[in-house]
C-alpha positions as CSV (number, residue, x, y, z in Angstrom):
1,M,-38.0,-40.0,52.2
2,V,-35.2,-38.2,54.0
3,Q,-32.7,-39.6,51.4
4,K,-34.8,-38.1,48.6
5,L,-35.0,-34.7,50.3
6,L,-31.3,-34.7,50.9
7,T,-30.7,-35.5,47.2
8,V,-33.0,-32.7,46.0
9,F,-31.3,-30.2,48.4
10,I,-27.8,-31.1,47.2
11,S,-28.9,-30.8,43.5
12,F,-30.6,-27.4,44.2
13,S,-27.4,-26.1,46.0
14,L,-25.2,-27.1,43.1
15,L,-27.6,-25.4,40.7
16,I,-27.5,-22.1,42.6
17,S,-23.7,-22.3,43.0
18,S,-23.1,-22.8,39.3
19,T,-25.6,-20.0,38.4
20,V,-23.8,-17.5,40.7
21,F,-20.4,-18.6,39.3
22,A,-21.5,-18.2,35.7
23,A,-23.0,-14.8,36.4
24,K,-19.8,-13.5,38.1
25,P,-18.2,-11.0,35.7
26,T,-14.7,-11.9,34.5
27,P,-12.1,-9.2,34.8
28,S,-11.6,-7.3,31.5
29,T,-8.3,-7.4,29.9
30,Q,-6.8,-4.1,28.7
31,T,-5.6,-4.1,25.2
32,T,-3.3,-1.6,23.6
33,P,-5.3,0.5,21.1
34,R,-4.3,-0.3,17.6
35,K,-2.4,2.5,15.8
36,Q,-4.0,4.1,12.8
37,K,-2.2,4.3,9.5
38,L,-0.9,7.7,8.5
39,V,0.7,8.9,5.2
40,L,3.2,11.7,5.7
41,M,3.4,13.7,2.5
42,P,6.9,15.0,1.5
43,I,7.7,17.8,3.9
44,I,7.6,21.3,2.3
45,V,10.8,23.3,3.2
46,S,12.5,26.5,2.1
47,S,14.8,26.2,-0.9
48,E,17.9,26.8,1.2
49,D,17.1,23.9,3.5
50,M,16.3,21.4,0.7
51,R,19.5,19.4,1.5
52,L,18.2,18.8,5.0
53,R,14.7,17.8,4.0
54,G,15.4,14.1,4.6
55,Q,16.6,14.7,8.1
56,M,13.6,16.9,8.9
57,E,11.2,14.3,7.6
58,T,12.9,11.6,9.7
59,A,12.5,13.7,12.8
60,L,8.8,14.1,12.1
61,V,8.4,10.3,11.5
62,E,10.1,9.6,14.9
63,G,7.5,11.8,16.6
64,L,4.5,10.5,14.7
65,Q,5.4,6.9,15.3
66,E,4.3,7.2,18.9
67,K,0.7,7.3,17.7
68,Y,0.6,6.1,14.2
69,I,1.9,3.6,11.7
70,V,3.7,6.0,9.4
71,F,4.3,5.8,5.7
72,S,6.8,8.3,4.3
73,G,9.9,8.8,2.2
74,D,10.5,7.4,-1.3
75,N,7.4,5.1,-1.2
76,V,5.1,8.0,-0.7
77,L,6.9,10.2,-3.2
78,Q,6.5,7.5,-5.8
79,K,2.8,7.1,-5.1
80,Q,2.4,10.9,-5.2
81,R,4.0,11.1,-8.7
82,E,1.8,8.2,-9.9
83,A,-1.4,9.8,-8.4
84,F,-0.8,13.2,-9.8
85,A,0.1,11.8,-13.3
86,K,-3.0,9.6,-13.3
87,E,-5.4,12.4,-12.2
88,S,-3.9,14.9,-14.5
89,R,-4.4,12.6,-17.5
90,E,-8.0,11.8,-16.6
91,A,-8.8,15.4,-15.8
92,K,-6.9,16.6,-18.9
93,G,-5.4,19.3,-16.8
94,D,-4.0,20.0,-13.3
95,C,-4.7,17.4,-10.7
96,D,-7.2,18.1,-7.9
97,Q,-5.0,18.1,-4.9
98,T,-7.6,16.5,-2.6
99,K,-8.4,13.8,-5.0
100,C,-4.8,13.0,-5.6
101,M,-4.1,12.7,-1.8
102,Q,-7.1,10.4,-1.5
103,N,-5.6,8.1,-4.1
104,I,-2.3,8.2,-2.2
105,A,-4.0,7.4,1.1
106,E,-5.9,4.5,-0.5
107,S,-2.6,3.1,-1.8
108,F,-1.5,2.6,1.8
109,A,-5.0,1.6,3.1
110,S,-5.1,4.8,5.2
111,E,-7.5,7.6,5.8
112,L,-5.1,10.0,7.5
113,V,-2.7,12.3,5.7
114,A,-0.2,14.7,7.3
115,V,1.2,17.8,5.6
116,A,4.1,19.7,7.2
117,H,5.9,23.0,6.4
118,V,9.2,24.4,7.5
119,T,9.6,28.0,6.4
120,K,12.6,30.2,7.0
121,Q,11.9,33.9,7.2
122,D,13.6,36.9,8.8
123,G,16.2,34.9,10.5
124,G,13.6,32.6,12.2
125,Y,11.7,29.5,11.4
126,F,7.9,28.7,11.2
127,L,7.0,25.0,11.7
128,S,3.5,23.6,11.1
129,I,1.8,20.3,10.7
130,N,-1.8,19.4,9.8
131,I,-3.2,15.9,10.0
132,Q,-6.7,15.2,8.6
133,N,-9.0,12.5,7.4
134,I,-8.6,13.2,3.7
135,F,-12.0,11.7,2.9
136,D,-14.2,13.7,5.2
137,E,-11.7,16.6,5.6
138,K,-11.9,16.4,9.4
139,V,-8.8,17.8,11.1
140,V,-7.4,15.3,13.6
141,Y,-4.4,17.4,14.8
142,S,-2.9,20.7,13.9
143,K,0.0,22.6,15.4
144,S,2.4,25.4,14.5
145,L,5.6,26.7,16.2
146,A,7.8,29.8,15.7
147,Y,11.5,30.0,16.5
148,E,13.8,33.0,16.6
149,N,17.6,32.8,16.1
150,Q,17.6,29.0,15.5
151,T,19.8,27.0,13.2
152,A,18.4,24.4,10.8
153,F,20.0,21.8,13.0
154,Q,18.1,23.0,16.1
155,V,14.9,23.1,14.1
156,I,15.4,19.4,13.2
157,N,15.5,18.6,16.9
158,S,12.3,20.6,17.4
159,L,10.3,18.9,14.7
160,K,9.6,15.8,16.8
161,F,7.9,17.9,19.4
162,L,5.8,19.5,16.7
163,T,4.0,16.2,16.2
164,G,2.8,16.2,19.8
165,A,5.3,13.6,21.0
166,K,6.5,13.7,24.5
167,E,9.4,16.1,24.8
168,T,12.7,14.5,25.9
169,V,16.2,15.6,26.2
170,A,16.8,14.5,22.6
171,T,14.0,16.8,21.3
172,Q,14.8,19.9,23.3
173,S,16.5,22.8,21.6
174,L,20.3,22.8,22.0
175,P,21.6,25.5,24.4
176,Q,22.9,28.7,23.0
177,D,26.6,29.3,22.9
178,S,26.4,31.8,25.7
179,Q,24.8,29.2,28.0
180,K,27.3,26.5,27.1
181,Q,30.4,28.6,27.4
182,D,30.0,28.7,31.2
183,V,30.6,25.0,31.3
184,L,32.9,24.2,28.4
185,P,36.0,26.1,27.1
186,Q,35.9,27.4,23.6
187,K,38.5,25.2,22.0
188,S,38.9,22.7,19.2
189,A,40.5,19.3,19.4
190,T,42.6,19.1,22.6
191,S,45.1,16.8,24.3
192,E,42.1,15.3,26.1
193,G,40.8,14.1,22.8
194,I,37.6,16.2,22.6
195,F,36.3,18.8,20.2
196,F,33.8,21.5,21.2
197,D,31.6,22.8,18.4
198,K,30.6,26.4,19.2
199,K,28.0,26.3,16.3
200,T,25.9,23.7,17.9
201,G,27.1,23.5,21.5
202,L,28.0,19.9,21.2
203,T,31.1,18.2,22.5
204,W,32.6,15.4,20.4
205,Q,35.0,12.6,21.0
206,D,38.1,13.2,19.0
207,N,40.7,10.7,20.3
208,E,42.4,8.0,18.3
209,E,39.6,5.5,18.9
210,A,37.2,7.9,16.9
211,K,38.9,6.8,13.7
212,T,40.0,3.2,14.6
213,V,37.1,1.5,16.5
214,Q,34.8,-0.3,14.1
215,I,31.9,-2.2,15.6
216,N,28.2,-3.1,15.0
217,W,25.3,-0.7,15.9
218,Q,24.5,-2.1,19.4
219,G,28.2,-2.2,20.2
220,A,28.5,1.4,19.2
221,K,25.6,2.4,21.5
222,D,27.2,0.4,24.4
223,Y,30.6,1.9,23.7
224,C,29.4,5.5,24.0
225,E,27.3,4.8,27.1
226,N,30.3,3.4,28.8
227,L,32.8,6.0,27.5
228,T,34.7,8.2,30.0
229,L,36.6,11.0,28.3
230,G,37.7,14.4,29.4
231,G,36.6,13.7,32.9
232,R,32.9,13.1,31.7
233,S,30.9,9.9,31.3
234,D,27.6,11.4,29.9
235,W,28.4,10.4,26.3
236,H,25.9,9.0,23.8
237,L,25.8,7.7,20.2
238,P,24.8,10.8,18.1
239,T,21.7,11.1,16.0
240,K,22.0,11.4,12.3
241,E,21.3,15.1,12.5
242,E,24.0,15.6,15.2
243,L,26.6,13.8,13.0
244,T,25.8,15.8,9.8
245,S,26.1,19.0,11.7
246,L,29.8,18.3,12.0
247,S,30.3,19.0,8.3
248,T,31.5,22.6,7.5
249,L,32.1,21.6,3.9
250,G,28.5,20.9,2.8
251,F,26.5,17.7,3.1
252,Y,24.1,16.2,0.5
253,G,21.7,14.3,2.9
254,E,20.0,11.0,2.1
255,Y,21.4,9.1,-0.8
256,N,19.3,9.2,-4.0
257,D,19.6,9.7,-7.8
258,G,20.7,13.3,-7.3
259,W,23.7,12.6,-5.1
260,K,26.2,11.9,-7.9
261,A,25.7,15.3,-9.5
262,W,26.1,17.0,-6.1
263,Y,29.2,15.0,-5.4
264,D,30.9,15.8,-8.7
265,A,30.2,19.5,-8.1
266,N,31.4,19.5,-4.5
267,K,34.1,17.0,-4.1
268,G,36.7,19.7,-4.5
269,K,35.7,20.9,-1.0
270,Q,36.9,17.7,0.7
271,V,39.8,17.8,3.1
272,N,41.8,14.6,3.0
273,G,39.0,13.0,1.0
274,L,36.3,13.8,3.7
275,F,33.3,16.1,3.9
276,N,34.0,16.9,7.6
277,N,35.0,19.6,9.9
278,P,38.7,20.1,9.0
279,T,39.6,20.9,12.7
280,L,38.8,17.4,13.8
281,K,42.0,15.4,14.2
282,N,40.7,11.8,14.2
283,T,38.3,11.1,11.3
284,S,37.2,8.2,9.2
285,F,34.7,7.7,6.4
286,A,31.5,6.2,7.8
287,Y,29.9,6.6,11.3
288,W,27.0,5.0,13.1
289,S,24.1,7.2,14.2
290,S,21.5,6.3,16.8
291,S,18.7,7.0,14.3
292,L,16.9,3.9,13.3
293,D,15.6,3.2,9.8
294,V,11.8,3.5,10.3
295,S,11.1,1.1,7.5
296,D,13.4,-1.6,8.7
297,S,14.0,-2.3,12.4
298,A,17.1,-4.3,11.6
299,S,18.8,-1.2,10.1
300,A,20.1,2.2,11.3
301,W,21.5,5.3,9.6
302,L,25.1,5.8,8.7
303,V,26.7,9.1,7.9
304,F,29.3,8.9,5.2
305,F,31.8,11.7,5.5
306,G,33.8,10.2,2.6
307,S,31.0,10.9,0.1
308,G,28.8,13.5,1.9
309,H,25.6,11.5,2.3
310,T,23.6,9.3,4.7
311,H,22.3,5.8,4.1
312,H,20.7,3.1,6.1
313,F,22.8,0.0,7.0
314,A,22.2,-3.4,8.7
315,K,22.8,-3.1,12.4
316,R,24.9,-6.3,12.4
317,G,27.5,-4.6,10.1
318,S,30.5,-2.7,11.3
319,A,31.3,1.1,11.1
320,N,33.2,3.7,13.0
321,V,31.8,5.4,16.1
322,R,32.2,9.0,17.4
323,C,30.4,9.8,20.7
324,V,28.9,13.1,21.6
325,R,27.5,14.9,24.6
326,R,25.3,17.9,25.2
């Protein structure tokens, strides 16, 4: 009898234990929210800044990527042309803009569309961006900024902040000449192998290595981060926008079908075969930028001073490197 009671007691205890264990909540695992897809329509800029539209759009993409999977550039432009042509034929007239943008969004399996403007007026710039669900017309995000006495180059650096991205040193406006002059002398290439650009407030490496060192993209980043020159060690690999600001002879921008016509019309401006600041002493044809190709993580942007345009290039390849500091 005692043996039976003991057996029942043990069985009952095991049942209670298993029930409590099963009822105990398991800790929830935190998952990173999935990014929504977003289509960035070709940025609308003033006519005088058209040659910088590619750089401006890249800056916007870099900011938007913090929250979204972004579709932009030539792929969106092609879909835009196809959508407007299709809708115009079917409507036998002008395309309804909303309907066309819906078709573009559907092409990328997206509901969100971003439209951005950069307008130059009275010596200043007005920047704006609007992100909405193109199907229910609900505005997801909207922001505008106004800048006085800014160059187009400084505006490019501000566009990332327009998207709501966290502001970093790279996105802050460059200091005005009057602020930078207290720290750096106003001079061109010097015996120390540096060049100070009063237009942007940037200081550039301009020693012999700036035209002789050719390495891959990661090597270029490491090279700049470890460079000590002119008594300073706070150098970095420049962005695409920083590099193109060096040209005082004109610069086309991203390579496309229109580049050849531009090159033929402007090649007479070259100094020693380069679209570059002629006061630089040590210059080569193609330089690495720190800007990544948003459509291909294995590529980054090169700035071709020999032909006056920018183009993406495999990181494993070799190119020149010229470091910069702010």
